[in-house]
Biopython code that builds the backbone (N, CA, C, O; Angstrom):
import numpy as np
from Bio.PDB.StructureBuilder import StructureBuilder

atoms = [
    (1, "MET", "N", (0.836, -1.180, -0.016)),
    (1, "MET", "CA", (-0.077, -0.033, -0.040)),
    (1, "MET", "C", (0.956, 1.232, 0.028)),
    (1, "MET", "O", (1.882, 1.305, 0.836)),
    (2, "THR", "N", (0.662, 2.148, -0.889)),
    (2, "THR", "CA", (1.412, 3.392, -1.040)),
    (2, "THR", "C", (0.999, 4.398, 0.103)),
    (2, "THR", "O", (-0.041, 4.278, 0.751)),
    (3, "LYS", "N", (1.883, 5.353, 0.271)),
    (3, "LYS", "CA", (1.668, 6.268, 1.418)),
    (3, "LYS", "C", (0.341, 7.090, 1.132)),
    (3, "LYS", "O", (-0.381, 7.462, 2.058)),
    (4, "LYS", "N", (0.065, 7.347, -0.167)),
    (4, "LYS", "CA", (-1.226, 8.045, -0.591)),
    (4, "LYS", "C", (-2.313, 7.216, -0.120)),
    (4, "LYS", "O", (-3.234, 7.712, 0.528)),
    (5, "GLU", "N", (-2.264, 5.900, -0.423)),
    (5, "GLU", "CA", (-3.419, 4.978, -0.092)),
    (5, "GLU", "C", (-3.560, 4.899, 1.350)),
    (5, "GLU", "O", (-4.685, 4.848, 1.846)),
    (6, "LYS", "N", (-2.400, 4.885, 2.140)),
    (6, "LYS", "CA", (-2.455, 4.730, 3.550)),
    (6, "LYS", "C", (-3.209, 5.997, 4.246)),
    (6, "LYS", "O", (-4.086, 5.907, 5.105)),
    (7, "LEU", "N", (-2.711, 7.125, 3.725)),
    (7, "LEU", "CA", (-3.365, 8.469, 4.204)),
    (7, "LEU", "C", (-4.910, 8.517, 3.851)),
    (7, "LEU", "O", (-5.749, 8.903, 4.666)),
    (8, "PHE", "N", (-5.192, 8.126, 2.663)),
    (8, "PHE", "CA", (-6.584, 8.084, 2.199)),
    (8, "PHE", "C", (-7.520, 7.138, 3.138)),
    (8, "PHE", "O", (-8.620, 7.444, 3.598)),
    (9, "SER", "N", (-6.846, 5.968, 3.301)),
    (9, "SER", "CA", (-7.508, 4.986, 4.190)),
    (9, "SER", "C", (-7.771, 5.629, 5.612)),
    (9, "SER", "O", (-8.845, 5.523, 6.204)),
    (10, "LYS", "N", (-6.697, 6.290, 6.076)),
    (10, "LYS", "CA", (-6.629, 6.893, 7.470)),
    (10, "LYS", "C", (-7.700, 7.896, 7.698)),
    (10, "LYS", "O", (-8.325, 7.904, 8.759)),
    (11, "ILE", "N", (-7.959, 8.821, 6.652)),
    (11, "ILE", "CA", (-8.980, 9.804, 6.685)),
    (11, "ILE", "C", (-10.423, 9.261, 6.461)),
    (11, "ILE", "O", (-11.388, 9.775, 7.026)),
    (12, "VAL", "N", (-10.520, 8.297, 5.692)),
    (12, "VAL", "CA", (-11.841, 7.796, 5.351)),
    (12, "VAL", "C", (-12.250, 6.953, 6.684)),
    (12, "VAL", "O", (-13.448, 6.820, 6.938)),
    (13, "GLN", "N", (-11.434, 6.483, 7.387)),
    (13, "GLN", "CA", (-11.752, 5.837, 8.711)),
    (13, "GLN", "C", (-11.844, 6.943, 9.778)),
    (13, "GLN", "O", (-12.117, 6.631, 10.937)),
    (14, "GLN", "N", (-11.645, 8.120, 9.455)),
    (14, "GLN", "CA", (-11.835, 9.258, 10.420)),
    (14, "GLN", "C", (-10.965, 9.013, 11.678)),
    (14, "GLN", "O", (-11.413, 9.209, 12.808)),
    (15, "SER", "N", (-9.711, 8.579, 11.442)),
    (15, "SER", "CA", (-8.677, 8.373, 12.619)),
    (15, "SER", "C", (-8.611, 9.561, 13.451)),
    (15, "SER", "O", (-8.679, 10.693, 12.971)),
    (16, "LYS", "N", (-8.472, 9.311, 14.754)),
    (16, "LYS", "CA", (-8.350, 10.439, 15.717)),
    (16, "LYS", "C", (-7.059, 11.057, 15.760)),
    (16, "LYS", "O", (-6.863, 12.054, 16.455)),
    (17, "THR", "N", (-6.012, 10.437, 14.940)),
    (17, "THR", "CA", (-4.686, 11.064, 14.990)),
    (17, "THR", "C", (-4.294, 11.441, 13.584)),
    (17, "THR", "O", (-3.207, 11.084, 13.129)),
    (18, "PHE", "N", (-5.131, 12.136, 12.901)),
    (18, "PHE", "CA", (-4.695, 12.577, 11.564)),
    (18, "PHE", "C", (-4.062, 13.982, 11.669)),
    (18, "PHE", "O", (-4.705, 14.888, 12.202)),
    (19, "THR", "N", (-2.824, 14.192, 11.179)),
    (19, "THR", "CA", (-2.186, 15.390, 11.539)),
    (19, "THR", "C", (-2.377, 16.400, 10.251)),
    (19, "THR", "O", (-2.767, 16.031, 9.143)),
    (20, "TYR", "N", (-2.058, 17.620, 10.582)),
    (20, "TYR", "CA", (-2.167, 18.616, 9.476)),
    (20, "TYR", "C", (-1.138, 18.335, 8.368)),
    (20, "TYR", "O", (-1.401, 18.501, 7.177)),
    (21, "SER", "N", (0.032, 17.907, 8.820)),
    (21, "SER", "CA", (1.142, 17.513, 7.806)),
    (21, "SER", "C", (0.553, 16.375, 6.895)),
    (21, "SER", "O", (0.781, 16.387, 5.686)),
    (22, "GLU", "N", (-0.159, 15.451, 7.447)),
    (22, "GLU", "CA", (-0.673, 14.390, 6.562)),
    (22, "GLU", "C", (-1.769, 14.821, 5.670)),
    (22, "GLU", "O", (-1.907, 14.372, 4.532)),
    (23, "LEU", "N", (-2.595, 15.756, 6.241)),
    (23, "LEU", "CA", (-3.576, 16.340, 5.368)),
    (23, "LEU", "C", (-2.959, 17.082, 4.161)),
    (23, "LEU", "O", (-3.454, 16.953, 3.042)),
    (24, "ARG", "N", (-1.854, 17.874, 4.393)),
    (24, "ARG", "CA", (-1.192, 18.666, 3.375)),
    (24, "ARG", "C", (-0.781, 17.650, 2.261)),
    (24, "ARG", "O", (-1.057, 17.810, 1.072)),
    (25, "THR", "N", (-0.109, 16.612, 2.759)),
    (25, "THR", "CA", (0.376, 15.556, 1.867)),
    (25, "THR", "C", (-0.651, 15.038, 1.030)),
    (25, "THR", "O", (-0.484, 15.045, -0.189)),
    (26, "LEU", "N", (-1.812, 14.536, 1.596)),
    (26, "LEU", "CA", (-2.847, 13.931, 0.892)),
    (26, "LEU", "C", (-3.530, 14.896, -0.118)),
    (26, "LEU", "O", (-3.785, 14.562, -1.275)),
    (27, "LEU", "N", (-3.796, 16.063, 0.382)),
    (27, "LEU", "CA", (-4.400, 17.115, -0.656)),
    (27, "LEU", "C", (-3.435, 17.384, -1.734)),
    (27, "LEU", "O", (-3.855, 17.583, -2.874)),
    (28, "ASN", "N", (-2.116, 17.406, -1.456)),
    (28, "ASN", "CA", (-1.295, 17.816, -2.570)),
    (28, "ASN", "C", (-1.128, 16.645, -3.536)),
    (28, "ASN", "O", (-0.815, 16.857, -4.708)),
    (29, "ASN", "N", (-1.324, 15.452, -3.079)),
    (29, "ASN", "CA", (-1.391, 14.331, -3.979)),
    (29, "ASN", "C", (-2.651, 14.216, -4.814)),
    (29, "ASN", "O", (-2.666, 13.574, -5.864)),
    (30, "LEU", "N", (-3.748, 14.874, -4.310)),
    (30, "LEU", "CA", (-4.927, 14.963, -5.087)),
    (30, "LEU", "C", (-5.085, 16.251, -6.032)),
    (30, "LEU", "O", (-6.109, 16.537, -6.653)),
    (31, "GLY", "N", (-3.933, 16.948, -6.028)),
    (31, "GLY", "CA", (-3.884, 18.167, -6.833)),
    (31, "GLY", "C", (-4.319, 19.512, -6.352)),
    (31, "GLY", "O", (-4.572, 20.465, -7.089)),
    (32, "TYR", "N", (-4.386, 19.503, -4.958)),
    (32, "TYR", "CA", (-4.769, 20.737, -4.276)),
    (32, "TYR", "C", (-3.442, 21.507, -3.840)),
    (32, "TYR", "O", (-2.467, 20.879, -3.428)),
    (33, "LYS", "N", (-3.449, 22.717, -3.936)),
    (33, "LYS", "CA", (-2.326, 23.622, -3.616)),
    (33, "LYS", "C", (-2.775, 24.412, -2.335)),
    (33, "LYS", "O", (-3.921, 24.859, -2.271)),
    (34, "GLU", "N", (-1.882, 24.583, -1.328)),
    (34, "GLU", "CA", (-2.077, 25.268, -0.182)),
    (34, "GLU", "C", (-1.958, 26.739, -0.487)),
    (34, "GLU", "O", (-0.928, 27.156, -1.016)),
    (35, "LEU", "N", (-2.930, 27.533, -0.192)),
    (35, "LEU", "CA", (-3.038, 28.980, -0.437)),
    (35, "LEU", "C", (-2.701, 29.730, 0.827)),
    (35, "LEU", "O", (-3.253, 29.418, 1.882)),
    (36, "THR", "N", (-1.862, 30.656, 0.768)),
    (36, "THR", "CA", (-1.568, 31.510, 1.837)),
    (36, "THR", "C", (-1.704, 32.963, 1.542)),
    (36, "THR", "O", (-1.515, 33.346, 0.388)),
    (37, "LYS", "N", (-2.020, 33.823, 2.501)),
    (37, "LYS", "CA", (-2.126, 35.242, 2.244)),
    (37, "LYS", "C", (-1.002, 36.035, 2.860)),
    (37, "LYS", "O", (-0.807, 36.025, 4.075)),
    (38, "GLY", "N", (-0.265, 36.721, 2.015)),
    (38, "GLY", "CA", (0.798, 37.602, 2.621)),
    (38, "GLY", "C", (1.917, 36.723, 3.194)),
    (38, "GLY", "O", (2.084, 35.588, 2.750)),
    (39, "LYS", "N", (2.643, 37.196, 4.117)),
    (39, "LYS", "CA", (3.853, 36.552, 4.740)),
    (39, "LYS", "C", (3.335, 35.324, 5.598)),
    (39, "LYS", "O", (3.857, 34.209, 5.588)),
    (40, "THR", "N", (2.273, 35.683, 6.311)),
    (40, "THR", "CA", (1.694, 34.647, 7.174)),
    (40, "THR", "C", (0.269, 34.422, 6.832)),
    (40, "THR", "O", (-0.348, 35.429, 6.484)),
    (41, "SER", "N", (-0.357, 33.324, 6.862)),
    (41, "SER", "CA", (-1.699, 33.156, 6.425)),
    (41, "SER", "C", (-2.565, 33.148, 7.829)),
    (41, "SER", "O", (-3.794, 33.119, 7.758)),
    (42, "GLY", "N", (-1.953, 33.171, 9.003)),
    (42, "GLY", "CA", (-2.779, 33.236, 10.105)),
    (42, "GLY", "C", (-3.320, 31.693, 10.344)),
    (42, "GLY", "O", (-2.831, 30.715, 9.779)),
    (43, "SER", "N", (-4.381, 31.650, 11.249)),
    (43, "SER", "CA", (-4.884, 30.298, 11.410)),
    (43, "SER", "C", (-5.839, 29.724, 10.363)),
    (43, "SER", "O", (-6.139, 28.531, 10.309)),
    (44, "ARG", "N", (-6.281, 30.652, 9.552)),
    (44, "ARG", "CA", (-7.152, 30.169, 8.410)),
    (44, "ARG", "C", (-6.258, 29.664, 7.168)),
    (44, "ARG", "O", (-5.273, 30.272, 6.749)),
    (45, "ILE", "N", (-6.703, 28.585, 6.704)),
    (45, "ILE", "CA", (-5.837, 27.954, 5.584)),
    (45, "ILE", "C", (-6.790, 27.583, 4.430)),
    (45, "ILE", "O", (-7.952, 27.282, 4.703)),
    (46, "ALA", "N", (-6.358, 27.588, 3.160)),
    (46, "ALA", "CA", (-7.240, 27.063, 2.193)),
    (46, "ALA", "C", (-6.416, 26.197, 1.286)),
    (46, "ALA", "O", (-5.229, 26.443, 1.072)),
    (47, "PHE", "N", (-7.073, 25.150, 0.737)),
    (47, "PHE", "CA", (-6.492, 24.312, -0.291)),
    (47, "PHE", "C", (-7.354, 24.438, -1.546)),
    (47, "PHE", "O", (-8.580, 24.339, -1.495)),
    (48, "TYR", "N", (-6.691, 24.655, -2.648)),
    (48, "TYR", "CA", (-7.513, 24.988, -3.842)),
    (48, "TYR", "C", (-6.925, 23.884, -5.058)),
    (48, "TYR", "O", (-5.732, 23.741, -5.324)),
    (49, "ASN", "N", (-7.955, 23.222, -5.653)),
    (49, "ASN", "CA", (-7.668, 22.399, -6.723)),
    (49, "ASN", "C", (-8.162, 23.085, -8.032)),
    (49, "ASN", "O", (-9.363, 23.155, -8.297)),
    (50, "GLN", "N", (-7.211, 23.577, -8.820)),
    (50, "GLN", "CA", (-7.519, 24.285, -9.929)),
    (50, "GLN", "C", (-8.312, 23.557, -11.080)),
    (50, "GLN", "O", (-9.206, 24.060, -11.761)),
    (51, "ASP", "N", (-7.853, 22.378, -11.160)),
    (51, "ASP", "CA", (-8.443, 21.554, -12.175)),
    (51, "ASP", "C", (-10.023, 21.225, -11.986)),
    (51, "ASP", "O", (-10.770, 21.017, -12.943)),
    (52, "ARG", "N", (-10.401, 21.208, -10.737)),
    (52, "ARG", "CA", (-11.750, 20.969, -10.345)),
    (52, "ARG", "C", (-12.471, 22.239, -9.788)),
    (52, "ARG", "O", (-13.652, 22.240, -9.442)),
    (53, "ASP", "N", (-11.669, 23.278, -9.740)),
    (53, "ASP", "CA", (-12.211, 24.664, -9.220)),
    (53, "ASP", "C", (-12.875, 24.505, -7.904)),
    (53, "ASP", "O", (-13.988, 24.995, -7.715)),
    (54, "HIS", "N", (-12.213, 23.809, -6.940)),
    (54, "HIS", "CA", (-12.661, 23.440, -5.726)),
    (54, "HIS", "C", (-11.759, 23.923, -4.595)),
    (54, "HIS", "O", (-10.542, 23.739, -4.622)),
    (55, "LEU", "N", (-12.424, 24.581, -3.548)),
    (55, "LEU", "CA", (-11.667, 25.164, -2.454)),
    (55, "LEU", "C", (-12.127, 24.524, -1.173)),
    (55, "LEU", "O", (-13.315, 24.308, -0.933)),
    (56, "ILE", "N", (-11.073, 24.209, -0.308)),
    (56, "ILE", "CA", (-11.351, 23.608, 0.966)),
    (56, "ILE", "C", (-10.870, 24.543, 2.009)),
    (56, "ILE", "O", (-9.661, 24.767, 1.970)),
    (57, "ARG", "N", (-11.502, 25.091, 2.864)),
    (57, "ARG", "CA", (-11.121, 25.968, 3.920)),
    (57, "ARG", "C", (-11.171, 25.375, 5.303)),
    (57, "ARG", "O", (-12.053, 24.574, 5.613)),
    (58, "LEU", "N", (-10.218, 25.769, 6.147)),
    (58, "LEU", "CA", (-10.284, 25.228, 7.591)),
    (58, "LEU", "C", (-9.236, 25.935, 8.372)),
    (58, "LEU", "O", (-8.364, 26.583, 7.793)),
    (59, "HIS", "N", (-9.290, 25.832, 9.711)),
    (59, "HIS", "CA", (-8.359, 26.459, 10.498)),
    (59, "HIS", "C", (-7.189, 25.422, 10.810)),
    (59, "HIS", "O", (-7.409, 24.221, 10.968)),
    (60, "LYS", "N", (-5.973, 25.981, 10.881)),
    (60, "LYS", "CA", (-4.853, 25.145, 11.215)),
    (60, "LYS", "C", (-5.058, 24.723, 12.614)),
    (60, "LYS", "O", (-5.592, 25.495, 13.411)),
    (61, "PRO", "N", (-4.649, 23.494, 12.976)),
    (61, "PRO", "CA", (-4.805, 23.069, 14.330)),
    (61, "PRO", "C", (-3.743, 23.663, 15.163)),
    (61, "PRO", "O", (-2.590, 23.778, 14.748)),
    (62, "HIS", "N", (-4.149, 24.069, 16.420)),
    (62, "HIS", "CA", (-3.174, 24.658, 17.322)),
    (62, "HIS", "C", (-3.732, 24.373, 18.757)),
    (62, "HIS", "O", (-4.950, 24.307, 18.921)),
    (63, "PRO", "N", (-2.913, 24.214, 19.737)),
    (63, "PRO", "CA", (-1.361, 24.338, 19.610)),
    (63, "PRO", "C", (-0.705, 23.156, 19.015)),
    (63, "PRO", "O", (0.476, 23.231, 18.676)),
    (64, "GLY", "N", (-1.345, 22.137, 18.875)),
    (64, "GLY", "CA", (-0.772, 20.780, 18.358)),
    (64, "GLY", "C", (-0.799, 20.710, 16.884)),
    (64, "GLY", "O", (-1.068, 21.740, 16.265)),
    (65, "ASN", "N", (-0.558, 19.640, 16.269)),
    (65, "ASN", "CA", (-0.561, 19.452, 14.820)),
    (65, "ASN", "C", (-1.680, 18.460, 14.286)),
    (65, "ASN", "O", (-1.818, 18.161, 13.100)),
    (66, "GLU", "N", (-2.510, 17.965, 15.407)),
    (66, "GLU", "CA", (-3.451, 16.938, 14.946)),
    (66, "GLU", "C", (-4.748, 17.627, 14.744)),
    (66, "GLU", "O", (-5.072, 18.545, 15.498)),
    (67, "LEU", "N", (-5.519, 17.233, 13.757)),
    (67, "LEU", "CA", (-6.754, 17.788, 13.333)),
    (67, "LEU", "C", (-7.865, 17.417, 14.347)),
    (67, "LEU", "O", (-7.872, 16.323, 14.911)),
    (68, "LYS", "N", (-8.771, 18.338, 14.550)),
    (68, "LYS", "CA", (-9.860, 17.907, 15.396)),
    (68, "LYS", "C", (-10.875, 17.078, 14.695)),
    (68, "LYS", "O", (-10.866, 17.115, 13.464)),
    (69, "ARG", "N", (-11.781, 16.308, 15.328)),
    (69, "ARG", "CA", (-12.734, 15.456, 14.796)),
    (69, "ARG", "C", (-13.578, 16.120, 13.750)),
    (69, "ARG", "O", (-13.706, 15.597, 12.643)),
    (70, "TYR", "N", (-14.155, 17.245, 14.056)),
    (70, "TYR", "CA", (-14.977, 17.979, 13.179)),
    (70, "TYR", "C", (-14.193, 18.378, 11.867)),
    (70, "TYR", "O", (-14.788, 18.380, 10.789)),
    (71, "GLN", "N", (-12.830, 18.724, 11.961)),
    (71, "GLN", "CA", (-12.166, 18.981, 10.784)),
    (71, "GLN", "C", (-11.966, 17.772, 9.838)),
    (71, "GLN", "O", (-12.031, 17.891, 8.614)),
    (72, "ILE", "N", (-11.727, 16.633, 10.455)),
    (72, "ILE", "CA", (-11.536, 15.431, 9.572)),
    (72, "ILE", "C", (-12.861, 15.124, 8.915)),
    (72, "ILE", "O", (-12.873, 14.709, 7.756)),
    (73, "HIS", "N", (-14.005, 15.312, 9.613)),
    (73, "HIS", "CA", (-15.390, 15.054, 9.097)),
    (73, "HIS", "C", (-15.570, 16.101, 7.845)),
    (73, "HIS", "O", (-16.032, 15.734, 6.765)),
    (74, "LEU", "N", (-15.185, 17.337, 8.092)),
    (74, "LEU", "CA", (-15.396, 18.328, 7.045)),
    (74, "LEU", "C", (-14.565, 17.899, 5.788)),
    (74, "LEU", "O", (-15.077, 17.943, 4.669)),
    (75, "ILE", "N", (-13.374, 17.516, 5.972)),
    (75, "ILE", "CA", (-12.433, 17.116, 4.890)),
    (75, "ILE", "C", (-13.098, 15.880, 4.132)),
    (75, "ILE", "O", (-13.080, 15.819, 2.903)),
    (76, "CYS", "N", (-13.640, 14.976, 4.865)),
    (76, "CYS", "CA", (-14.269, 13.765, 4.289)),
    (76, "CYS", "C", (-15.410, 14.176, 3.438)),
    (76, "CYS", "O", (-15.574, 13.717, 2.307)),
    (77, "GLU", "N", (-16.293, 15.150, 4.057)),
    (77, "GLU", "CA", (-17.438, 15.605, 3.245)),
    (77, "GLU", "C", (-16.963, 16.234, 1.894)),
    (77, "GLU", "O", (-17.496, 15.942, 0.824)),
    (78, "GLU", "N", (-15.939, 17.104, 2.013)),
    (78, "GLU", "CA", (-15.492, 17.814, 0.856)),
    (78, "GLU", "C", (-14.964, 16.907, -0.260)),
    (78, "GLU", "O", (-15.170, 17.149, -1.449)),
    (79, "LEU", "N", (-14.273, 15.850, 0.183)),
    (79, "LEU", "CA", (-13.657, 14.821, -0.621)),
    (79, "LEU", "C", (-14.870, 13.959, -1.196)),
    (79, "LEU", "O", (-14.770, 13.516, -2.340)),
    (80, "LYS", "N", (-15.939, 13.723, -0.488)),
    (80, "LYS", "CA", (-17.087, 13.005, -1.053)),
    (80, "LYS", "C", (-17.777, 13.870, -2.093)),
    (80, "LYS", "O", (-18.218, 13.358, -3.121)),
    (81, "SER", "N", (-17.880, 15.198, -1.844)),
    (81, "SER", "CA", (-18.531, 15.961, -2.810)),
    (81, "SER", "C", (-17.777, 16.054, -4.195)),
    (81, "SER", "O", (-18.408, 16.373, -5.203)),
    (82, "GLN", "N", (-16.444, 15.780, -4.243)),
    (82, "GLN", "CA", (-15.687, 15.805, -5.356)),
    (82, "GLN", "C", (-15.486, 14.414, -5.950)),
    (82, "GLN", "O", (-14.748, 14.223, -6.916)),
    (83, "GLY", "N", (-16.179, 13.442, -5.329)),
    (83, "GLY", "CA", (-15.911, 12.064, -5.822)),
    (83, "GLY", "C", (-14.680, 11.251, -5.538)),
    (83, "GLY", "O", (-14.437, 10.189, -6.113)),
    (84, "TYR", "N", (-13.947, 11.778, -4.661)),
    (84, "TYR", "CA", (-12.794, 10.986, -4.161)),
    (84, "TYR", "C", (-13.119, 9.904, -3.282)),
    (84, "TYR", "O", (-12.457, 8.867, -3.303)),
    (85, "ILE", "N", (-14.096, 10.071, -2.507)),
    (85, "ILE", "CA", (-14.641, 9.125, -1.516)),
    (85, "ILE", "C", (-16.050, 8.746, -1.885)),
    (85, "ILE", "O", (-16.813, 9.647, -2.234)),
    (86, "SER", "N", (-16.471, 7.494, -1.842)),
    (86, "SER", "CA", (-17.791, 7.025, -2.249)),
    (86, "SER", "C", (-18.726, 6.964, -1.027)),
    (86, "SER", "O", (-19.891, 6.590, -1.160)),
]
sb = StructureBuilder()
sb.init_structure("model")
sb.init_model(0)
sb.init_chain("A")
sb.init_seg("    ")
for serial, (resi, resn, name, xyz) in enumerate(atoms, 1):
    if name == "N":
        sb.init_residue(resn, " ", resi, " ")
    sb.init_atom(name, np.array(xyz, "f"), 0.0, 1.0, " ", f" {name:<3s}", serial, name[0])
structure = sb.get_structure()
């Protein structure tokens, strides 16, 4: 199983330990680019897929690196809406 497949499986199972770094890797593999505003983007972050004209917005987790359960659910719903998850 490739790293991409492992990350995909982990988010679909809505793992409690999905990190922001893993999310960034997964979305980059799906064609999303992380958008930042100015020198620092603050706590709001966006991932944009130009081919699909699709934007995913969320807050960076803090103080740690692990995503909250509602953020994982949001990402899953967004990926379902784009056909990545059935």
